[in-house]
mmCIF file as Biopython writes it, N, C-alpha, C and O atoms, coordinates in Angstrom:
data_model
#
loop_
_atom_site.group_PDB
_atom_site.id
_atom_site.type_symbol
_atom_site.label_atom_id
_atom_site.label_alt_id
_atom_site.label_comp_id
_atom_site.label_asym_id
_atom_site.label_entity_id
_atom_site.label_seq_id
_atom_site.pdbx_PDB_ins_code
_atom_site.Cartn_x
_atom_site.Cartn_y
_atom_site.Cartn_z
_atom_site.occupancy
_atom_site.B_iso_or_equiv
_atom_site.auth_seq_id
_atom_site.auth_asym_id
_atom_site.pdbx_PDB_model_num
ATOM 1   N N  . MET A ? 1  ? 90.282  118.510 102.750 1.0 0.0 1  A 1 
ATOM 2   C CA . MET A ? 1  ? 89.531  119.709 102.475 1.0 0.0 1  A 1 
ATOM 3   C C  . MET A ? 1  ? 88.075  119.330 102.266 1.0 0.0 1  A 1 
ATOM 4   O O  . MET A ? 1  ? 87.770  118.246 101.769 1.0 0.0 1  A 1 
ATOM 5   N N  . ASN A ? 2  ? 87.198  120.211 102.641 1.0 0.0 2  A 1 
ATOM 6   C CA . ASN A ? 2  ? 85.770  119.981 102.520 1.0 0.0 2  A 1 
ATOM 7   C C  . ASN A ? 2  ? 85.385  119.873 101.039 1.0 0.0 2  A 1 
ATOM 8   O O  . ASN A ? 2  ? 85.729  120.749 100.245 1.0 0.0 2  A 1 
ATOM 9   N N  . GLN A ? 3  ? 84.672  118.798 100.665 1.0 0.0 3  A 1 
ATOM 10  C CA . GLN A ? 3  ? 84.309  118.575 99.270  1.0 0.0 3  A 1 
ATOM 11  C C  . GLN A ? 3  ? 83.471  119.716 98.709  1.0 0.0 3  A 1 
ATOM 12  O O  . GLN A ? 3  ? 83.588  120.046 97.529  1.0 0.0 3  A 1 
ATOM 13  N N  . LYS A ? 4  ? 82.638  120.314 99.529  1.0 0.0 4  A 1 
ATOM 14  C CA . LYS A ? 4  ? 81.817  121.434 99.078  1.0 0.0 4  A 1 
ATOM 15  C C  . LYS A ? 4  ? 82.701  122.604 98.627  1.0 0.0 4  A 1 
ATOM 16  O O  . LYS A ? 4  ? 82.400  123.267 97.634  1.0 0.0 4  A 1 
ATOM 17  N N  . LEU A ? 5  ? 83.783  122.849 99.357  1.0 0.0 5  A 1 
ATOM 18  C CA . LEU A ? 5  ? 84.698  123.928 98.997  1.0 0.0 5  A 1 
ATOM 19  C C  . LEU A ? 5  ? 85.492  123.600 97.738  1.0 0.0 5  A 1 
ATOM 20  O O  . LEU A ? 5  ? 85.763  124.484 96.927  1.0 0.0 5  A 1 
ATOM 21  N N  . VAL A ? 6  ? 85.862  122.341 97.572  1.0 0.0 6  A 1 
ATOM 22  C CA . VAL A ? 6  ? 86.593  121.926 96.378  1.0 0.0 6  A 1 
ATOM 23  C C  . VAL A ? 6  ? 85.706  122.086 95.148  1.0 0.0 6  A 1 
ATOM 24  O O  . VAL A ? 6  ? 86.161  122.562 94.108  1.0 0.0 6  A 1 
ATOM 25  N N  . THR A ? 7  ? 84.448  121.693 95.266  1.0 0.0 7  A 1 
ATOM 26  C CA . THR A ? 7  ? 83.505  121.836 94.151  1.0 0.0 7  A 1 
ATOM 27  C C  . THR A ? 7  ? 83.324  123.299 93.792  1.0 0.0 7  A 1 
ATOM 28  O O  . THR A ? 7  ? 83.275  123.648 92.613  1.0 0.0 7  A 1 
ATOM 29  N N  . LYS A ? 8  ? 83.226  124.146 94.783  1.0 0.0 8  A 1 
ATOM 30  C CA . LYS A ? 8  ? 83.072  125.586 94.542  1.0 0.0 8  A 1 
ATOM 31  C C  . LYS A ? 8  ? 84.307  126.149 93.836  1.0 0.0 8  A 1 
ATOM 32  O O  . LYS A ? 8  ? 84.189  126.960 92.917  1.0 0.0 8  A 1 
ATOM 33  N N  . LYS A ? 9  ? 85.488  125.714 94.270  1.0 0.0 9  A 1 
ATOM 34  C CA . LYS A ? 9  ? 86.732  126.163 93.651  1.0 0.0 9  A 1 
ATOM 35  C C  . LYS A ? 9  ? 86.794  125.715 92.195  1.0 0.0 9  A 1 
ATOM 36  O O  . LYS A ? 9  ? 87.160  126.500 91.321  1.0 0.0 9  A 1 
ATOM 37  N N  . ASN A ? 10 ? 86.437  124.455 91.927  1.0 0.0 10 A 1 
ATOM 38  C CA . ASN A ? 10 ? 86.450  123.946 90.557  1.0 0.0 10 A 1 
ATOM 39  C C  . ASN A ? 10 ? 85.467  124.702 89.669  1.0 0.0 10 A 1 
ATOM 40  O O  . ASN A ? 10 ? 85.764  124.972 88.505  1.0 0.0 10 A 1 
ATOM 41  N N  . ARG A ? 11 ? 84.310  125.043 90.206  1.0 0.0 11 A 1 
ATOM 42  C CA . ARG A ? 11 ? 83.304  125.784 89.453  1.0 0.0 11 A 1 
ATOM 43  C C  . ARG A ? 11 ? 83.818  127.175 89.081  1.0 0.0 11 A 1 
ATOM 44  O O  . ARG A ? 11 ? 83.599  127.648 87.966  1.0 0.0 11 A 1 
ATOM 45  N N  . LYS A ? 12 ? 84.503  127.824 90.024  1.0 0.0 12 A 1 
ATOM 46  C CA . LYS A ? 12 ? 85.056  129.151 89.744  1.0 0.0 12 A 1 
ATOM 47  C C  . LYS A ? 12 ? 86.080  129.098 88.611  1.0 0.0 12 A 1 
ATOM 48  O O  . LYS A ? 12 ? 86.099  129.968 87.740  1.0 0.0 12 A 1 
ATOM 49  N N  . ILE A ? 13 ? 86.917  128.086 88.629  1.0 0.0 13 A 1 
ATOM 50  C CA . ILE A ? 13 ? 87.934  127.954 87.588  1.0 0.0 13 A 1 
ATOM 51  C C  . ILE A ? 13 ? 87.278  127.638 86.247  1.0 0.0 13 A 1 
ATOM 52  O O  . ILE A ? 13 ? 87.700  128.168 85.219  1.0 0.0 13 A 1 
ATOM 53  N N  . ARG A ? 14 ? 86.268  126.796 86.239  1.0 0.0 14 A 1 
ATOM 54  C CA . ARG A ? 14 ? 85.558  126.475 85.002  1.0 0.0 14 A 1 
ATOM 55  C C  . ARG A ? 14 ? 84.911  127.715 84.404  1.0 0.0 14 A 1 
ATOM 56  O O  . ARG A ? 14 ? 84.986  127.932 83.195  1.0 0.0 14 A 1 
ATOM 57  N N  . LEU A ? 15 ? 84.270  128.539 85.248  1.0 0.0 15 A 1 
ATOM 58  C CA . LEU A ? 15 ? 83.652  129.780 84.768  1.0 0.0 15 A 1 
ATOM 59  C C  . LEU A ? 15 ? 84.709  130.766 84.272  1.0 0.0 15 A 1 
ATOM 60  O O  . LEU A ? 15 ? 84.495  131.453 83.273  1.0 0.0 15 A 1 
ATOM 61  N N  . LEU A ? 16 ? 85.834  130.837 84.955  1.0 0.0 16 A 1 
ATOM 62  C CA . LEU A ? 16 ? 86.921  131.707 84.512  1.0 0.0 16 A 1 
ATOM 63  C C  . LEU A ? 16 ? 87.395  131.300 83.118  1.0 0.0 16 A 1 
ATOM 64  O O  . LEU A ? 16 ? 87.620  132.155 82.261  1.0 0.0 16 A 1 
ATOM 65  N N  . ASN A ? 17 ? 87.548  129.991 82.893  1.0 0.0 17 A 1 
ATOM 66  C CA . ASN A ? 17 ? 87.984  129.506 81.586  1.0 0.0 17 A 1 
ATOM 67  C C  . ASN A ? 17 ? 86.948  129.764 80.501  1.0 0.0 17 A 1 
ATOM 68  O O  . ASN A ? 17 ? 87.313  130.007 79.351  1.0 0.0 17 A 1 
ATOM 69  N N  . GLU A ? 18 ? 85.674  129.717 80.841  1.0 0.0 18 A 1 
ATOM 70  C CA . GLU A ? 18 ? 84.622  129.988 79.860  1.0 0.0 18 A 1 
ATOM 71  C C  . GLU A ? 18 ? 84.599  131.459 79.459  1.0 0.0 18 A 1 
ATOM 72  O O  . GLU A ? 18 ? 84.451  131.781 78.280  1.0 0.0 18 A 1 
ATOM 73  N N  . HIS A ? 19 ? 84.745  132.344 80.428  1.0 0.0 19 A 1 
ATOM 74  C CA . HIS A ? 19 ? 84.665  133.780 80.154  1.0 0.0 19 A 1 
ATOM 75  C C  . HIS A ? 19 ? 85.974  134.372 79.636  1.0 0.0 19 A 1 
ATOM 76  O O  . HIS A ? 19 ? 85.965  135.329 78.862  1.0 0.0 19 A 1 
ATOM 77  N N  . HIS A ? 20 ? 87.092  133.803 80.061  1.0 0.0 20 A 1 
ATOM 78  C CA . HIS A ? 20 ? 88.408  134.317 79.676  1.0 0.0 20 A 1 
ATOM 79  C C  . HIS A ? 20 ? 89.293  133.146 79.244  1.0 0.0 20 A 1 
ATOM 80  O O  . HIS A ? 20 ? 90.158  132.716 80.007  1.0 0.0 20 A 1 
ATOM 81  N N  . PRO A ? 21 ? 89.090  132.626 78.034  1.0 0.0 21 A 1 
ATOM 82  C CA . PRO A ? 21 ? 89.848  131.436 77.615  1.0 0.0 21 A 1 
ATOM 83  C C  . PRO A ? 21 ? 91.354  131.675 77.478  1.0 0.0 21 A 1 
ATOM 84  O O  . PRO A ? 21 ? 92.128  130.717 77.478  1.0 0.0 21 A 1 
ATOM 85  N N  . SER A ? 22 ? 91.776  132.918 77.361  1.0 0.0 22 A 1 
ATOM 86  C CA . SER A ? 22 ? 93.204  133.189 77.211  1.0 0.0 22 A 1 
ATOM 87  C C  . SER A ? 22 ? 93.960  133.152 78.545  1.0 0.0 22 A 1 
ATOM 88  O O  . SER A ? 22 ? 95.191  133.149 78.556  1.0 0.0 22 A 1 
ATOM 89  N N  . VAL A ? 23 ? 93.231  133.124 79.668  1.0 0.0 23 A 1 
ATOM 90  C CA . VAL A ? 23 ? 93.856  133.108 80.990  1.0 0.0 23 A 1 
ATOM 91  C C  . VAL A ? 23 ? 94.127  131.663 81.396  1.0 0.0 23 A 1 
ATOM 92  O O  . VAL A ? 23 ? 93.223  130.828 81.434  1.0 0.0 23 A 1 
ATOM 93  N N  . ASN A ? 24 ? 95.392  131.392 81.697  1.0 0.0 24 A 1 
ATOM 94  C CA . ASN A ? 24 ? 95.770  130.058 82.178  1.0 0.0 24 A 1 
ATOM 95  C C  . ASN A ? 24 ? 95.743  130.067 83.699  1.0 0.0 24 A 1 
ATOM 96  O O  . ASN A ? 24 ? 96.272  130.979 84.333  1.0 0.0 24 A 1 
ATOM 97  N N  . CYS A ? 25 ? 95.122  129.046 84.276  1.0 0.0 25 A 1 
ATOM 98  C CA . CYS A ? 25 ? 94.989  128.990 85.725  1.0 0.0 25 A 1 
ATOM 99  C C  . CYS A ? 25 ? 95.233  127.558 86.192  1.0 0.0 25 A 1 
ATOM 100 O O  . CYS A ? 25 ? 94.733  126.606 85.593  1.0 0.0 25 A 1 
ATOM 101 N N  . LYS A ? 26 ? 95.997  127.418 87.255  1.0 0.0 26 A 1 
ATOM 102 C CA . LYS A ? 26 ? 96.289  126.117 87.832  1.0 0.0 26 A 1 
ATOM 103 C C  . LYS A ? 26 ? 95.734  126.077 89.241  1.0 0.0 26 A 1 
ATOM 104 O O  . LYS A ? 26 ? 95.987  126.982 90.036  1.0 0.0 26 A 1 
ATOM 105 N N  . ILE A ? 27 ? 94.981  125.033 89.559  1.0 0.0 27 A 1 
ATOM 106 C CA . ILE A ? 27 ? 94.402  124.890 90.893  1.0 0.0 27 A 1 
ATOM 107 C C  . ILE A ? 27 ? 95.388  124.132 91.779  1.0 0.0 27 A 1 
ATOM 108 O O  . ILE A ? 27 ? 95.887  123.071 91.404  1.0 0.0 27 A 1 
ATOM 109 N N  . PHE A ? 28 ? 95.660  124.686 92.952  1.0 0.0 28 A 1 
ATOM 110 C CA . PHE A ? 28 ? 96.471  124.001 93.944  1.0 0.0 28 A 1 
ATOM 111 C C  . PHE A ? 28 ? 95.577  123.652 95.125  1.0 0.0 28 A 1 
ATOM 112 O O  . PHE A ? 28 ? 94.987  124.525 95.762  1.0 0.0 28 A 1 
ATOM 113 N N  . TYR A ? 29 ? 95.491  122.371 95.396  1.0 0.0 29 A 1 
ATOM 114 C CA . TYR A ? 29 ? 94.726  121.907 96.537  1.0 0.0 29 A 1 
ATOM 115 C C  . TYR A ? 29 ? 95.662  121.811 97.739  1.0 0.0 29 A 1 
ATOM 116 O O  . TYR A ? 29 ? 96.878  121.941 97.597  1.0 0.0 29 A 1 
ATOM 117 N N  . GLN A ? 30 ? 95.103  121.587 98.900  1.0 0.0 30 A 1 
ATOM 118 C CA . GLN A ? 30 ? 95.913  121.490 100.111 1.0 0.0 30 A 1 
ATOM 119 C C  . GLN A ? 30 ? 96.926  120.360 99.993  1.0 0.0 30 A 1 
ATOM 120 O O  . GLN A ? 30 ? 98.063  120.498 100.445 1.0 0.0 30 A 1 
ATOM 121 N N  . ARG A ? 31 ? 96.531  119.258 99.397  1.0 0.0 31 A 1 
ATOM 122 C CA . ARG A ? 31 ? 97.433  118.126 99.214  1.0 0.0 31 A 1 
ATOM 123 C C  . ARG A ? 31 ? 98.646  118.543 98.368  1.0 0.0 31 A 1 
ATOM 124 O O  . ARG A ? 31 ? 99.780  118.174 98.675  1.0 0.0 31 A 1 
ATOM 125 N N  . ASP A ? 32 ? 98.395  119.317 97.294  1.0 0.0 32 A 1 
ATOM 126 C CA . ASP A ? 32 ? 99.485  119.789 96.441  1.0 0.0 32 A 1 
ATOM 127 C C  . ASP A ? 32 ? 100.443 120.681 97.223  1.0 0.0 32 A 1 
ATOM 128 O O  . ASP A ? 32 ? 101.661 120.565 97.089  1.0 0.0 32 A 1 
ATOM 129 N N  . TYR A ? 33 ? 99.890  121.560 98.031  1.0 0.0 33 A 1 
ATOM 130 C CA . TYR A ? 33 ? 100.702 122.471 98.838  1.0 0.0 33 A 1 
ATOM 131 C C  . TYR A ? 33 ? 101.585 121.687 99.810  1.0 0.0 33 A 1 
ATOM 132 O O  . TYR A ? 33 ? 102.768 121.997 99.952  1.0 0.0 33 A 1 
ATOM 133 N N  . LEU A ? 34 ? 101.034 120.693 100.469 1.0 0.0 34 A 1 
ATOM 134 C CA . LEU A ? 34 ? 101.796 119.882 101.413 1.0 0.0 34 A 1 
ATOM 135 C C  . LEU A ? 34 ? 102.879 119.083 100.700 1.0 0.0 34 A 1 
ATOM 136 O O  . LEU A ? 34 ? 103.976 118.915 101.233 1.0 0.0 34 A 1 
ATOM 137 N N  . HIS A ? 35 ? 102.581 118.587 99.493  1.0 0.0 35 A 1 
ATOM 138 C CA . HIS A ? 35 ? 103.590 117.873 98.723  1.0 0.0 35 A 1 
ATOM 139 C C  . HIS A ? 35 ? 104.763 118.781 98.379  1.0 0.0 35 A 1 
ATOM 140 O O  . HIS A ? 35 ? 105.917 118.357 98.435  1.0 0.0 35 A 1 
ATOM 141 N N  . LEU A ? 36 ? 104.470 120.038 98.021  1.0 0.0 36 A 1 
ATOM 142 C CA . LEU A ? 36 ? 105.544 120.980 97.709  1.0 0.0 36 A 1 
ATOM 143 C C  . LEU A ? 36 ? 106.394 121.280 98.948  1.0 0.0 36 A 1 
ATOM 144 O O  . LEU A ? 36 ? 107.614 121.409 98.846  1.0 0.0 36 A 1 
ATOM 145 N N  . LEU A ? 37 ? 105.758 121.390 100.107 1.0 0.0 37 A 1 
ATOM 146 C CA . LEU A ? 37 ? 106.518 121.616 101.341 1.0 0.0 37 A 1 
ATOM 147 C C  . LEU A ? 37 ? 107.481 120.467 101.602 1.0 0.0 37 A 1 
ATOM 148 O O  . LEU A ? 37 ? 108.639 120.681 101.958 1.0 0.0 37 A 1 
ATOM 149 N N  . ILE A ? 38 ? 106.998 119.268 101.425 1.0 0.0 38 A 1 
ATOM 150 C CA . ILE A ? 38 ? 107.829 118.090 101.678 1.0 0.0 38 A 1 
ATOM 151 C C  . ILE A ? 38 ? 108.915 117.967 100.616 1.0 0.0 38 A 1 
ATOM 152 O O  . ILE A ? 38 ? 110.061 117.649 100.932 1.0 0.0 38 A 1 
ATOM 153 N N  . LYS A ? 39 ? 108.562 118.218 99.363  1.0 0.0 39 A 1 
ATOM 154 C CA . LYS A ? 39 ? 109.515 118.086 98.264  1.0 0.0 39 A 1 
ATOM 155 C C  . LYS A ? 39 ? 110.714 119.011 98.435  1.0 0.0 39 A 1 
ATOM 156 O O  . LYS A ? 39 ? 111.852 118.609 98.195  1.0 0.0 39 A 1 
ATOM 157 N N  . TYR A ? 40 ? 110.458 120.246 98.848  1.0 0.0 40 A 1 
ATOM 158 C CA . TYR A ? 40 ? 111.527 121.225 98.967  1.0 0.0 40 A 1 
ATOM 159 C C  . TYR A ? 40 ? 112.063 121.358 100.391 1.0 0.0 40 A 1 
ATOM 160 O O  . TYR A ? 40 ? 112.874 122.243 100.666 1.0 0.0 40 A 1 
ATOM 161 N N  . GLY A ? 41 ? 111.618 120.491 101.293 1.0 0.0 41 A 1 
ATOM 162 C CA . GLY A ? 41 ? 112.164 120.462 102.648 1.0 0.0 41 A 1 
ATOM 163 C C  . GLY A ? 41 ? 111.820 121.672 103.482 1.0 0.0 41 A 1 
ATOM 164 O O  . GLY A ? 41 ? 112.575 122.031 104.385 1.0 0.0 41 A 1 
ATOM 165 N N  . LEU A ? 42 ? 110.708 122.305 103.208 1.0 0.0 42 A 1 
ATOM 166 C CA . LEU A ? 42 ? 110.292 123.465 103.993 1.0 0.0 42 A 1 
ATOM 167 C C  . LEU A ? 42 ? 109.448 123.018 105.170 1.0 0.0 42 A 1 
ATOM 168 O O  . LEU A ? 42 ? 108.783 121.984 105.109 1.0 0.0 42 A 1 
ATOM 169 N N  . ASP A ? 43 ? 109.475 123.788 106.229 1.0 0.0 43 A 1 
ATOM 170 C CA . ASP A ? 43 ? 108.651 123.463 107.390 1.0 0.0 43 A 1 
ATOM 171 C C  . ASP A ? 43 ? 107.211 123.829 107.099 1.0 0.0 43 A 1 
ATOM 172 O O  . ASP A ? 43 ? 106.927 124.864 106.496 1.0 0.0 43 A 1 
ATOM 173 N N  . ALA A ? 44 ? 106.306 122.966 107.536 1.0 0.0 44 A 1 
ATOM 174 C CA . ALA A ? 44 ? 104.881 123.248 107.387 1.0 0.0 44 A 1 
ATOM 175 C C  . ALA A ? 44 ? 104.482 124.315 108.403 1.0 0.0 44 A 1 
ATOM 176 O O  . ALA A ? 44 ? 105.041 124.352 109.500 1.0 0.0 44 A 1 
ATOM 177 N N  . PRO A ? 45 ? 103.527 125.185 108.064 1.0 0.0 45 A 1 
ATOM 178 C CA . PRO A ? 45 ? 103.034 126.153 109.043 1.0 0.0 45 A 1 
ATOM 179 C C  . PRO A ? 45 ? 102.462 125.442 110.267 1.0 0.0 45 A 1 
ATOM 180 O O  . PRO A ? 45 ? 102.094 124.269 110.201 1.0 0.0 45 A 1 
ATOM 181 N N  . ASP A ? 46 ? 102.393 126.159 111.376 1.0 0.0 46 A 1 
ATOM 182 C CA . ASP A ? 46 ? 101.947 125.566 112.642 1.0 0.0 46 A 1 
ATOM 183 C C  . ASP A ? 46 ? 100.575 124.921 112.548 1.0 0.0 46 A 1 
ATOM 184 O O  . ASP A ? 46 ? 100.350 123.867 113.143 1.0 0.0 46 A 1 
ATOM 185 N N  . HIS A ? 47 ? 99.643  125.539 111.806 1.0 0.0 47 A 1 
ATOM 186 C CA . HIS A ? 47 ? 98.296  124.985 111.762 1.0 0.0 47 A 1 
ATOM 187 C C  . HIS A ? 47 ? 98.233  123.710 110.932 1.0 0.0 47 A 1 
ATOM 188 O O  . HIS A ? 47 ? 97.228  123.004 111.011 1.0 0.0 47 A 1 
ATOM 189 N N  . LEU A ? 48 ? 99.246  123.377 110.144 1.0 0.0 48 A 1 
ATOM 190 C CA . LEU A ? 48 ? 99.246  122.149 109.362 1.0 0.0 48 A 1 
ATOM 191 C C  . LEU A ? 48 ? 99.950  121.006 110.082 1.0 0.0 48 A 1 
ATOM 192 O O  . LEU A ? 48 ? 99.852  119.856 109.653 1.0 0.0 48 A 1 
ATOM 193 N N  . ASP A ? 49 ? 100.658 121.303 111.171 1.0 0.0 49 A 1 
ATOM 194 C CA . ASP A ? 49 ? 101.385 120.265 111.888 1.0 0.0 49 A 1 
ATOM 195 C C  . ASP A ? 49 ? 100.453 119.237 112.516 1.0 0.0 49 A 1 
ATOM 196 O O  . ASP A ? 49 ? 100.855 118.092 112.723 1.0 0.0 49 A 1 
ATOM 197 N N  . GLU A ? 50 ? 99.233  119.616 112.818 1.0 0.0 50 A 1 
ATOM 198 C CA . GLU A ? 50 ? 98.306  118.717 113.491 1.0 0.0 50 A 1 
ATOM 199 C C  . GLU A ? 50 ? 97.695  117.711 112.534 1.0 0.0 50 A 1 
ATOM 200 O O  . GLU A ? 50 ? 97.212  116.666 112.969 1.0 0.0 50 A 1 
ATOM 201 N N  . GLN A ? 51 ? 97.705  118.004 111.226 1.0 0.0 51 A 1 
ATOM 202 C CA . GLN A ? 51 ? 97.094  117.125 110.254 1.0 0.0 51 A 1 
ATOM 203 C C  . GLN A ? 51 ? 98.093  116.062 109.825 1.0 0.0 51 A 1 
ATOM 204 O O  . GLN A ? 51 ? 99.303  116.291 109.843 1.0 0.0 51 A 1 
ATOM 205 N N  . PRO A ? 52 ? 97.576  114.886 109.434 1.0 0.0 52 A 1 
ATOM 206 C CA . PRO A ? 52 ? 98.493  113.856 108.955 1.0 0.0 52 A 1 
ATOM 207 C C  . PRO A ? 52 ? 99.121  114.272 107.624 1.0 0.0 52 A 1 
ATOM 208 O O  . PRO A ? 52 ? 98.560  115.080 106.883 1.0 0.0 52 A 1 
ATOM 209 N N  . THR A ? 53 ? 100.279 113.712 107.340 1.0 0.0 53 A 1 
ATOM 210 C CA . THR A ? 53 ? 100.942 114.024 106.081 1.0 0.0 53 A 1 
ATOM 211 C C  . THR A ? 53 ? 100.141 113.457 104.917 1.0 0.0 53 A 1 
ATOM 212 O O  . THR A ? 53 ? 99.349  112.536 105.115 1.0 0.0 53 A 1 
ATOM 213 N N  . PRO A ? 54 ? 100.325 113.977 103.721 1.0 0.0 54 A 1 
ATOM 214 C CA . PRO A ? 54 ? 99.588  113.470 102.567 1.0 0.0 54 A 1 
ATOM 215 C C  . PRO A ? 54 ? 99.895  112.004 102.321 1.0 0.0 54 A 1 
ATOM 216 O O  . PRO A ? 54 ? 100.988 111.530 102.634 1.0 0.0 54 A 1 
ATOM 217 N N  . THR A ? 55 ? 98.940  111.292 101.766 1.0 0.0 55 A 1 
ATOM 218 C CA . THR A ? 55 ? 99.103  109.857 101.583 1.0 0.0 55 A 1 
ATOM 219 C C  . THR A ? 55 ? 99.793  109.502 100.279 1.0 0.0 55 A 1 
ATOM 220 O O  . THR A ? 55 ? 100.364 108.416 100.175 1.0 0.0 55 A 1 
ATOM 221 N N  . ARG A ? 56 ? 99.765  110.370 99.284  1.0 0.0 56 A 1 
ATOM 222 C CA . ARG A ? 56 ? 100.353 110.046 97.989  1.0 0.0 56 A 1 
ATOM 223 C C  . ARG A ? 56 ? 101.699 110.749 97.813  1.0 0.0 56 A 1 
ATOM 224 O O  . ARG A ? 56 ? 101.846 111.626 96.961  1.0 0.0 56 A 1 
ATOM 225 N N  . ILE A ? 57 ? 102.650 110.364 98.606  1.0 0.0 57 A 1 
ATOM 226 C CA . ILE A ? 57 ? 103.977 110.956 98.531  1.0 0.0 57 A 1 
ATOM 227 C C  . ILE A ? 57 ? 104.912 109.939 97.888  1.0 0.0 57 A 1 
ATOM 228 O O  . ILE A ? 57 ? 105.014 108.809 98.366  1.0 0.0 57 A 1 
ATOM 229 N N  . PRO A ? 58 ? 105.596 110.323 96.809  1.0 0.0 58 A 1 
ATOM 230 C CA . PRO A ? 58 ? 106.562 109.385 96.248  1.0 0.0 58 A 1 
ATOM 231 C C  . PRO A ? 58 ? 107.734 109.207 97.209  1.0 0.0 58 A 1 
ATOM 232 O O  . PRO A ? 58 ? 108.184 110.167 97.835  1.0 0.0 58 A 1 
ATOM 233 N N  . GLY A ? 59 ? 108.204 108.024 97.315  1.0 0.0 59 A 1 
ATOM 234 C CA . GLY A ? 59 ? 109.309 107.774 98.217  1.0 0.0 59 A 1 
ATOM 235 C C  . GLY A ? 59 ? 109.709 106.317 98.180  1.0 0.0 59 A 1 
ATOM 236 O O  . GLY A ? 59 ? 109.161 105.540 97.397  1.0 0.0 59 A 1 
ATOM 237 N N  . PRO A ? 60 ? 110.653 105.941 99.012  1.0 0.0 60 A 1 
ATOM 238 C CA . PRO A ? 60 ? 111.111 104.552 98.998  1.0 0.0 60 A 1 
ATOM 239 C C  . PRO A ? 60 ? 110.021 103.611 99.499  1.0 0.0 60 A 1 
ATOM 240 O O  . PRO A ? 60 ? 109.208 103.958 100.356 1.0 0.0 60 A 1 
ATOM 241 N N  . VAL A ? 61 ? 110.038 102.423 98.938  1.0 0.0 61 A 1 
ATOM 242 C CA . VAL A ? 61 ? 109.068 101.404 99.333  1.0 0.0 61 A 1 
ATOM 243 C C  . VAL A ? 61 ? 109.510 100.801 100.653 1.0 0.0 61 A 1 
ATOM 244 O O  . VAL A ? 61 ? 110.688 100.493 100.838 1.0 0.0 61 A 1 
ATOM 245 N N  . GLN A ? 62 ? 108.574 100.633 101.567 1.0 0.0 62 A 1 
ATOM 246 C CA . GLN A ? 62 ? 108.872 100.011 102.856 1.0 0.0 62 A 1 
ATOM 247 C C  . GLN A ? 62 ? 108.422 98.559  102.811 1.0 0.0 62 A 1 
ATOM 248 O O  . GLN A ? 62 ? 107.260 98.267  102.528 1.0 0.0 62 A 1 
ATOM 249 N N  . VAL A ? 63 ? 109.349 97.652  103.093 1.0 0.0 63 A 1 
ATOM 250 C CA . VAL A ? 63 ? 109.059 96.224  103.045 1.0 0.0 63 A 1 
ATOM 251 C C  . VAL A ? 63 ? 108.774 95.758  104.463 1.0 0.0 63 A 1 
ATOM 252 O O  . VAL A ? 63 ? 109.542 96.037  105.383 1.0 0.0 63 A 1 
ATOM 253 N N  . THR A ? 64 ? 107.675 95.053  104.635 1.0 0.0 64 A 1 
ATOM 254 C CA . THR A ? 64 ? 107.296 94.513  105.938 1.0 0.0 64 A 1 
ATOM 255 C C  . THR A ? 64 ? 107.362 93.000  105.875 1.0 0.0 64 A 1 
ATOM 256 O O  . THR A ? 64 ? 106.829 92.390  104.948 1.0 0.0 64 A 1 
ATOM 257 N N  . ASN A ? 65 ? 108.009 92.394  106.850 1.0 0.0 65 A 1 
ATOM 258 C CA . ASN A ? 65 ? 108.112 90.942  106.904 1.0 0.0 65 A 1 
ATOM 259 C C  . ASN A ? 65 ? 106.840 90.401  107.525 1.0 0.0 65 A 1 
ATOM 260 O O  . ASN A ? 65 ? 106.602 90.581  108.720 1.0 0.0 65 A 1 
ATOM 261 N N  . LEU A ? 66 ? 106.015 89.734  106.715 1.0 0.0 66 A 1 
ATOM 262 C CA . LEU A ? 66 ? 104.745 89.194  107.205 1.0 0.0 66 A 1 
ATOM 263 C C  . LEU A ? 66 ? 104.939 87.866  107.940 1.0 0.0 66 A 1 
ATOM 264 O O  . LEU A ? 66 ? 104.082 87.470  108.730 1.0 0.0 66 A 1 
ATOM 265 N N  . GLY A ? 67 ? 106.027 87.191  107.695 1.0 0.0 67 A 1 
ATOM 266 C CA . GLY A ? 67 ? 106.307 85.928  108.377 1.0 0.0 67 A 1 
ATOM 267 C C  . GLY A ? 67 ? 107.190 86.175  109.594 1.0 0.0 67 A 1 
ATOM 268 O O  . GLY A ? 67 ? 108.317 85.685  109.661 1.0 0.0 67 A 1 
ATOM 269 N N  . ALA A ? 68 ? 106.679 86.929  110.544 1.0 0.0 68 A 1 
ATOM 270 C CA . ALA A ? 68 ? 107.464 87.339  111.705 1.0 0.0 68 A 1 
ATOM 271 C C  . ALA A ? 68 ? 107.831 86.161  112.601 1.0 0.0 68 A 1 
ATOM 272 O O  . ALA A ? 68 ? 108.888 86.178  113.231 1.0 0.0 68 A 1 
ATOM 273 N N  . SER A ? 69 ? 106.984 85.145  112.671 1.0 0.0 69 A 1 
ATOM 274 C CA . SER A ? 69 ? 107.275 84.013  113.552 1.0 0.0 69 A 1 
ATOM 275 C C  . SER A ? 69 ? 107.990 82.934  112.738 1.0 0.0 69 A 1 
ATOM 276 O O  . SER A ? 69 ? 107.382 82.274  111.895 1.0 0.0 69 A 1 
ATOM 277 N N  . GLU A ? 70 ? 109.283 82.763  113.000 1.0 0.0 70 A 1 
ATOM 278 C CA . GLU A ? 70 ? 110.074 81.758  112.287 1.0 0.0 70 A 1 
ATOM 279 C C  . GLU A ? 70 ? 110.224 80.530  113.165 1.0 0.0 70 A 1 
ATOM 280 O O  . GLU A ? 70 ? 110.662 80.615  114.312 1.0 0.0 70 A 1 
ATOM 281 N N  . ALA A ? 71 ? 109.856 79.402  112.611 1.0 0.0 71 A 1 
ATOM 282 C CA . ALA A ? 71 ? 110.005 78.140  113.348 1.0 0.0 71 A 1 
ATOM 283 C C  . ALA A ? 71 ? 111.348 77.533  113.030 1.0 0.0 71 A 1 
ATOM 284 O O  . ALA A ? 71 ? 111.681 77.368  111.857 1.0 0.0 71 A 1 
ATOM 285 N N  . SER A ? 72 ? 112.148 77.189  114.062 1.0 0.0 72 A 1 
ATOM 286 C CA . SER A ? 72 ? 113.458 76.582  113.813 1.0 0.0 72 A 1 
ATOM 287 C C  . SER A ? 72 ? 113.603 75.266  114.520 1.0 0.0 72 A 1 
ATOM 288 O O  . SER A ? 72 ? 114.646 74.621  114.416 1.0 0.0 72 A 1 
#
């Protein structure tokens, strides 16, 4: 997501909290939305299929063998 848009979104939430402290608000970024899609096994909308999956997804660790060439 464009950093300028994220900053604008954060500013709006900060102002909302200043003017209305009793209102609870949670910000969902695109990364959060994609994580929820993956977590609950839902299909991503068509316009999100072109983007790479989020990088911070909990899951099994993948082990790579760095010593691929074995001398015998």
